[in-house]
MARRO-210731 format. One line per field, with one value per residue (C-alpha): residue in one letter; x, y, z. Coordinates in pm, 1 decimal. Last residue first. Example, Ala and Ser with C-alpha at 12.3 -4.5 7.8 and 13.67 -1.06 7.14 Angstrom:
BEGIN
residuo = s/a
c1 = 1367.0/1230.0
c2 = -106.0/-450.0
c3 = 714.0/780.0
END
This chain:
BEGIN
residuo = x/x/x/x/x/x/x/x/x/x/x/x/x/x/x/x/x/x/x/x/x/x/x/x/x/x/x/x/x/x/x/x/x/x/x/x/x/x/x/x/x/x/x/x/x/x/x/x/x/x/x/x/x/x/x/x/x/x/x/x/x/x/x/x/x/x/x/x/x/x/x/x/x/x/x/x/x/x/x/x/x/x/x/x/x/x/x/x/x/x/x/x/x/x/x/x/x/x/x/x/x/x/x/x/x/x/x/x/x/x/x/x/x/x/x/x/x/x/x/x/x/x/x/x/x/x/x/x/x/x/x/x/x/x/x/x/x/x/x/x/x/x/x/x/x/x/x/x/x/x/x/x/x/x/x/x/x/x/x/x/x/x/x/x/x/x/x/x/x/x/x/x/x/x/x/x/x/x/x/x/x/x/x/x/x/x/x/x/x/x/x/x/x/x/x/x/x/x/x/x/x/x/x/x/x/x/x/x/x/x/x/x/x/x/x/x/x/x/x/x/x/x/x/x/x/x/x/x/x/x/x/x/x/x/x/x/x/x/x/x/x/x/x/x/x/x/x/x/x/x
c1 = 20821.4/20995.8/20726.8/20435.1/20628.1/20692.6/20336.4/20235.6/20493.2/20357.3/19990.8/20121.7/20290.1/19983.7/19762.1/19985.3/20027.6/19633.0/19540.3/19778.7/19662.4/19290.6/19356.6/19546.3/19285.6/18997.0/19170.7/19227.7/18867.0/18746.0/18965.4/18832.0/18464.3/18473.3/18156.9/18367.6/18222.3/18284.7/18668.9/18708.7/18522.4/18788.4/19087.5/18947.3/18898.8/19279.3/19363.3/19150.6/19301.5/19662.9/19542.9/19402.7/19743.5/19949.7/20089.0/19963.7/19616.0/19481.4/19638.7/19554.5/19196.4/19214.3/19272.1/18898.1/18823.6/18946.5/18768.8/18486.2/18576.8/18521.7/18177.5/18091.9/18219.6/17936.3/17671.3/17720.6/17726.2/17402.6/17253.0/17323.1/17296.1/17646.8/17530.5/17520.3/17916.8/17949.7/17753.7/17923.1/18266.9/18185.1/17988.2/18276.7/18509.9/18296.8/18274.2/18650.1/18729.7/18508.8/18699.0/19031.7/19003.4/19299.1/19215.8/18860.2/18749.0/18885.3/18674.9/18365.0/18410.5/18458.4/18135.1/17946.5/18094.8/17980.4/17640.5/17619.4/17743.0/17462.1/17214.3/17402.6/17344.4/17606.1/17522.4/17824.8/18044.0/17874.2/17941.8/18321.4/18280.0/18124.6/18328.8/18666.5/18533.5/18448.5/18831.8/19007.9/18797.3/18876.2/19244.7/19261.9/19056.6/19261.5/19581.4/19450.0/19371.1/19029.9/18824.9/18771.3/18531.6/18273.1/18017.9/17668.9/17587.8/17589.4/17374.3/17033.9/16963.2/17221.7/16970.7/16852.4/17116.7/17360.3/17611.1/17892.7/17779.1/17754.4/17895.2/17913.6/17711.2/17929.6/17875.8/17646.4/17329.6/17438.6/17321.0/17441.5/17422.1/17332.6/17075.9/16793.9/16645.9/16970.1/16986.9/16655.5/16772.9/17098.9/16879.6/16648.0/16952.7/17098.1/16790.9/16758.9/17121.3/17039.3/17171.9/17504.1/17657.1/17984.7/17798.6/17524.3/17790.3/17992.2/17692.2/17564.0/17907.1/18155.4/18059.9/18258.7/18404.4/18332.0/18209.4/18385.8/18345.0/18529.9/18476.2/18230.3/17924.6/17971.0/17995.3/17690.2/17505.4/17572.8/17453.2/17140.3/17049.1/17099.2/16874.9/16614.4/16600.8/16585.1/16263.0/16279.9/16049.5/16115.8/16137.6/16481.1/16483.8/16525.0/16902.7/17005.1/17253.3/16969.5/16735.6/16504.0/16617.4/16984.6/17129.2/16991.9/17158.3/17276.7
c2 = 523.0/365.8/117.7/376.6/619.9/296.2/241.5/614.1/625.1/304.7/446.1/747.1/566.7/343.0/614.1/817.2/502.4/416.3/785.5/786.6/438.4/567.8/879.7/703.5/431.4/686.5/851.3/521.7/399.4/749.7/731.3/383.3/485.0/810.8/992.0/1292.7/1477.3/1163.1/1206.8/1590.2/1498.7/1241.9/1470.4/1753.9/1507.9/1414.0/1790.3/1842.3/1562.8/1715.7/2060.7/1883.0/1713.8/2039.6/2072.6/1792.3/1840.1/1587.9/1306.1/1387.1/1415.2/1081.8/902.0/922.6/780.6/444.5/284.7/505.6/454.4/63.0/160.6/359.3/88.1/-150.4/109.8/178.7/-169.9/-217.0/103.8/-21.4/227.2/357.9/721.6/645.6/573.7/936.0/1110.1/907.2/1023.1/1396.2/1374.0/1230.6/1475.8/1778.6/1638.8/1580.1/1932.0/2081.6/1892.6/1970.2/2320.5/2498.1/2397.6/2483.1/2690.2/2432.2/2189.9/2412.6/2446.2/2069.9/2031.8/2270.4/2073.0/1751.5/1859.2/1984.6/1649.8/1497.1/1713.7/1644.0/1278.5/983.4/662.6/568.0/718.6/584.3/236.2/285.3/431.3/103.1/-137.7/33.3/74.6/-279.2/-419.6/-106.6/-107.5/-472.9/-449.5/-137.9/-298.3/-595.9/-357.3/-136.2/-411.4/-539.7/-462.9/-111.7/-248.3/-340.7/-549.3/-537.7/-194.3/152.3/401.8/225.0/206.9/383.6/663.8/438.5/578.4/820.9/726.6/982.0/1237.6/1635.5/1729.1/2113.5/2376.8/2689.9/2988.7/3287.1/3102.4/2749.5/2423.0/2095.6/1792.6/1430.5/1496.7/1373.9/1735.9/1869.0/1612.3/1745.5/2110.2/2030.3/1909.6/2212.6/2455.0/2237.2/2270.5/2635.1/2676.3/2537.2/2222.7/2123.8/1923.0/2108.7/2435.3/2383.6/2284.2/2590.5/2819.0/2651.0/2688.0/2388.3/2153.8/2195.4/1882.4/1807.5/1447.3/1335.4/1412.6/1200.6/910.1/715.2/769.6/1151.4/1173.8/933.9/1175.3/1471.4/1248.2/1142.9/1486.6/1571.9/1290.9/1393.2/1751.4/1629.1/1434.3/1072.7/822.7/545.3/314.7/464.6/450.5/813.5/826.2/825.0/1129.6/1341.9/1341.2/1637.5/1987.1/1889.7/2159.4/2447.8/2761.5/2988.2
c3 = 8691.3/8401.7/8330.9/8345.5/8093.9/7875.7/7847.5/7770.5/7491.5/7347.5/7394.5/7182.1/6921.9/6862.6/6843.0/6590.5/6389.7/6375.4/6315.1/6007.7/5874.0/5914.0/5706.2/5427.5/5410.0/5413.5/5104.6/4925.4/4983.8/4868.9/4547.6/4459.3/4517.9/4298.5/4332.0/4233.4/4531.2/4757.1/4638.2/4723.0/5050.9/5132.2/5020.5/5230.3/5515.2/5515.8/5517.9/5814.2/5989.1/5928.5/6056.6/6371.0/6443.7/6369.4/6720.4/6929.0/7122.4/6845.8/7008.1/7379.5/7286.1/7094.8/7413.0/7517.9/7155.9/7276.8/6975.2/6870.0/6493.7/6558.2/6685.9/6395.6/6164.3/6316.6/6318.2/5942.5/5869.5/6024.6/5888.2/5537.9/5250.7/5255.2/5339.0/5703.6/5704.8/5543.1/5820.4/6100.6/5980.0/5963.1/6297.4/6474.0/6338.8/6427.8/6778.1/6773.1/6656.0/6951.4/7189.7/7042.6/7007.6/6866.7/6495.8/6553.6/6249.4/6004.8/6150.4/6111.2/5744.4/5697.4/5879.2/5636.4/5331.1/5490.2/5544.2/5177.3/5054.8/5244.5/5054.5/4718.9/4770.6/4845.3/4690.1/4498.6/4743.7/5037.7/4876.0/4870.2/5233.0/5362.4/5189.9/5290.8/5645.5/5708.8/5638.7/5749.5/6064.7/6145.7/6089.3/6316.7/6575.3/6602.9/6619.3/6861.2/7110.3/7194.1/7510.9/7396.8/7119.4/7388.8/7163.0/7267.6/7155.2/7309.0/7086.9/7043.5/7411.9/7599.1/7651.8/7934.4/8167.8/8052.7/8331.6/8290.6/8509.9/8550.5/8227.7/8230.4/8050.8/8016.7/8268.3/8299.4/8425.3/8497.6/8314.8/8459.5/8216.4/8277.5/8544.3/8319.3/8295.1/8210.4/7911.3/7779.8/7845.7/7633.1/7347.7/7366.0/7341.3/7058.0/6855.3/6925.0/6811.4/6483.2/6343.6/6156.7/6436.2/6469.0/6399.6/6649.7/6905.7/6849.1/6874.5/7187.6/7355.4/7389.0/7653.5/7987.5/8137.8/8492.8/8414.1/8088.2/7731.5/7481.8/7722.2/7468.4/7686.5/7705.5/7327.3/7300.7/7531.5/7304.9/7005.2/7182.6/7259.5/6902.4/6799.7/7059.3/6911.3/6558.3/6668.1/6722.6/6523.4/6784.0/6460.1/6369.3/6007.3/5956.6/6041.1/5677.2/5664.0/5498.4/5804.5/5791.5/5791.3/5885.4/5700.8/5897.6/5765.2/6051.1
END
């Protein structure tokens, strides 16, 4: 498989800890656990599928998994899928989990804040994005099309797609803020994308977003993101409302 992240095209190189690509992938996997997307007992996608979703080699994923297994976060068994052993990622939370717990806020507040900040961030990304980053996004989109029946694998690729765009804006601080807003109640997204046609709808949104970025068109990029975010907001709100009614009727 072609290694698209040969160095750090998405702009992660400002990390003063000088992390290797293996360390970064280990942190990405740990972040999926910390966000609730992957819970203790869950199986990870295969090394091949993770490598495809994260745009790196299988060897990089393998070493990253070994790093997390050495910390007791993952359990690696011969002949079976790697499983999440615990949700506490310990000191790996430094630099990933920030001061604000976004999940303390309701969905309407987070939606309004995300729209406000994300619109600026993605507009800037459209003017600054490089061909190398676009290549990563194209690879991610191909990966997403291959996992329309696999919600967890899709959400890993989806998160990577969004974060890569945010990092292209030129401001690490703003990218981090909107990334935290993106992660709001992401553990519920597994149920949302499990609905028939939900992943295909998101892939279609992402195709529009990528086309706008390829055109270096800030207005079109902002509009495509706004449509995508509005759809996610509505489906999430509907799902939460349905769950609340179910509890009240129980």
